[in-house]
Z-matrix of the N, CA and C atoms (Angstrom, degrees):
N
C 1 1.456
C 2 1.531 1 109.16
N 3 1.309 2 117.36 1 132.84
C 4 1.466 3 122.54 2 -178.29
C 5 1.517 4 110.26 3 -76.31
N 6 1.310 5 114.59 4 141.64
C 7 1.464 6 120.36 5 176.87
C 8 1.527 7 108.57 6 -81.12
N 9 1.316 8 116.40 7 130.26
C 10 1.462 9 121.78 8 179.62
C 11 1.521 10 108.11 9 -105.65
N 12 1.320 11 115.59 10 126.16
C 13 1.463 12 120.51 11 178.07
C 14 1.512 13 110.13 12 -88.16
N 15 1.316 14 115.66 13 129.82
C 16 1.459 15 121.39 14 174.43
C 17 1.520 16 107.75 15 -114.23
N 18 1.318 17 117.94 16 129.85
C 19 1.466 18 118.57 17 178.17
C 20 1.519 19 110.43 18 -64.54
N 21 1.320 20 116.04 19 139.82
C 22 1.453 21 119.09 20 177.72
C 23 1.521 22 109.24 21 -71.66
N 24 1.299 23 115.52 22 157.77
C 25 1.463 24 119.62 23 -179.61
C 26 1.523 25 111.50 24 -66.37
N 27 1.337 26 117.13 25 -23.11
C 28 1.459 27 120.09 26 -178.32
C 29 1.524 28 112.41 27 -88.93
N 30 1.338 29 118.07 28 -2.80
C 31 1.466 30 120.27 29 -179.50
C 32 1.519 31 109.93 30 -67.98
N 33 1.321 32 115.09 31 129.79
C 34 1.461 33 121.22 32 -179.69
C 35 1.529 34 109.73 33 -75.40
N 36 1.308 35 116.62 34 137.43
C 37 1.457 36 122.21 35 175.35
C 38 1.516 37 109.04 36 -119.73
N 39 1.326 38 115.86 37 140.42
C 40 1.450 39 122.11 38 177.74
C 41 1.512 40 109.95 39 -111.54
N 42 1.307 41 115.88 40 147.99
C 43 1.449 42 121.85 41 172.16
C 44 1.532 43 108.34 42 -70.32
N 45 1.323 44 116.67 43 129.79
C 46 1.462 45 120.67 44 178.09
C 47 1.530 46 109.86 45 -63.84
N 48 1.330 47 117.43 46 -36.34
C 49 1.469 48 121.61 47 178.58
C 50 1.535 49 110.76 48 -61.58
N 51 1.342 50 116.53 49 -47.05
C 52 1.464 51 120.65 50 -179.92
C 53 1.526 52 111.25 51 -66.90
N 54 1.320 53 116.37 52 -39.57
C 55 1.462 54 120.89 53 178.22
C 56 1.531 55 110.47 54 -60.18
N 57 1.326 56 116.51 55 -45.69
C 58 1.467 57 121.17 56 -179.25
C 59 1.529 58 111.06 57 -63.24
N 60 1.303 59 116.87 58 -39.50
C 61 1.463 60 120.98 59 178.76
C 62 1.528 61 110.48 60 -68.16
N 63 1.334 62 116.81 61 -45.35
C 64 1.462 63 121.36 62 -178.14
C 65 1.527 64 112.08 63 -62.06
N 66 1.325 65 116.91 64 -39.50
C 67 1.462 66 121.22 65 -177.57
C 68 1.530 67 112.78 66 -97.79
N 69 1.325 68 116.55 67 11.70
C 70 1.468 69 123.65 68 175.44
C 71 1.526 70 112.51 69 53.12
N 72 1.324 71 115.59 70 46.65
C 73 1.457 72 120.36 71 177.26
C 74 1.519 73 109.25 72 -82.39
N 75 1.314 74 116.74 73 147.39
C 76 1.457 75 118.62 74 178.19
C 77 1.537 76 109.86 75 -76.00
N 78 1.313 77 115.82 76 167.86
C 79 1.468 78 121.69 77 -174.58
C 80 1.531 79 111.48 78 -61.14
N 81 1.312 80 116.39 79 -36.54
C 82 1.467 81 120.50 80 179.98
C 83 1.535 82 111.01 81 -62.45
N 84 1.332 83 116.66 82 -43.14
C 85 1.458 84 120.71 83 179.02
C 86 1.524 85 110.71 84 -69.76
N 87 1.318 86 117.13 85 -38.33
C 88 1.467 87 120.57 86 175.79
C 89 1.523 88 110.11 87 -59.19
N 90 1.321 89 117.27 88 -45.38
C 91 1.461 90 121.06 89 179.36
C 92 1.526 91 112.03 90 -64.24
N 93 1.336 92 117.10 91 -36.51
C 94 1.463 93 120.63 92 178.32
C 95 1.536 94 110.34 93 -63.48
N 96 1.333 95 116.09 94 -43.10
C 97 1.463 96 120.17 95 178.54
C 98 1.531 97 111.20 96 -66.69
N 99 1.325 98 116.85 97 -37.12
C 100 1.467 99 120.15 98 176.72
C 101 1.527 100 111.14 99 -63.41
N 102 1.326 101 116.79 100 -38.29
C 103 1.470 102 120.75 101 178.05
C 104 1.530 103 110.51 102 -66.68
N 105 1.317 104 116.68 103 -36.84
C 106 1.464 105 120.86 104 -179.32
C 107 1.526 106 112.76 105 -71.81
N 108 1.330 107 116.44 106 -45.60
C 109 1.459 108 120.61 107 -167.95
C 110 1.519 109 116.04 108 -117.67
N 111 1.308 110 118.98 109 -15.32
C 112 1.455 111 119.96 110 -170.56
C 113 1.525 112 108.82 111 87.56
N 114 1.313 113 117.71 112 -158.31
C 115 1.465 114 120.26 113 -173.37
C 116 1.523 115 113.76 114 -82.53
N 117 1.331 116 119.01 115 -16.62
C 118 1.457 117 122.34 116 179.69
C 119 1.514 118 110.34 117 -134.22
N 120 1.337 119 115.73 118 145.31
C 121 1.461 120 121.00 119 177.85
C 122 1.523 121 108.84 120 -154.70
N 123 1.313 122 115.81 121 163.07
C 124 1.463 123 119.61 122 178.38
C 125 1.533 124 109.18 123 -72.47
N 126 1.313 125 116.72 124 148.48
C 127 1.470 126 120.24 125 -177.98
C 128 1.526 127 113.07 126 -58.20
N 129 1.337 128 117.16 127 -39.01
C 130 1.460 129 118.66 128 -178.40
C 131 1.519 130 112.21 129 -65.92
N 132 1.322 131 117.51 130 -35.23
C 133 1.470 132 120.09 131 177.77
C 134 1.526 133 111.28 132 -71.15
N 135 1.324 134 116.83 133 -39.59
C 136 1.465 135 119.98 134 178.15
C 137 1.525 136 110.99 135 -64.63
N 138 1.314 137 116.39 136 -46.29
C 139 1.462 138 120.20 137 -178.77
C 140 1.531 139 111.67 138 -65.36
N 141 1.320 140 116.76 139 -36.42
C 142 1.464 141 120.60 140 -179.09
C 143 1.524 142 112.33 141 -73.02
N 144 1.331 143 117.69 142 -26.32
C 145 1.459 144 120.88 143 -174.10
C 146 1.524 145 115.12 144 -104.96
N 147 1.313 146 117.63 145 -14.27
C 148 1.465 147 120.23 146 -177.42
C 149 1.521 148 110.56 147 -73.43
N 150 1.318 149 115.13 148 142.26
C 151 1.467 150 122.21 149 176.19
C 152 1.511 151 108.38 150 -121.26
N 153 1.317 152 116.56 151 122.79
C 154 1.468 153 120.84 152 175.12
C 155 1.491 154 108.29 153 -101.04
N 156 1.308 155 116.06 154 129.54
C 157 1.457 156 121.32 155 178.96
C 158 1.530 157 108.52 156 -83.31
N 159 1.274 158 115.86 157 147.12
C 160 1.451 159 121.39 158 -178.99
C 161 1.524 160 110.89 159 -59.36
N 162 1.307 161 115.60 160 135.32
C 163 1.465 162 119.86 161 177.61
C 164 1.527 163 110.94 162 -83.40
N 165 1.316 164 116.63 163 -15.12
C 166 1.466 165 121.46 164 179.08
C 167 1.518 166 108.34 165 -92.69
N 168 1.332 167 117.47 166 121.93
C 169 1.443 168 123.22 167 -175.57
C 170 1.461 169 111.88 168 -71.37
């Protein structure tokens, strides 16, 4: 039987919209994170999965 993880009630959740704004992610990356997690996710998952594109061309 597979173990199912349930988030604890004390686990902090961040808004994906606010996270994208704070870390200056482009709209495409914001949408990718929304597809992965929905509108809220834990900070560790957002930080581990976010990709910032180089600002230097």
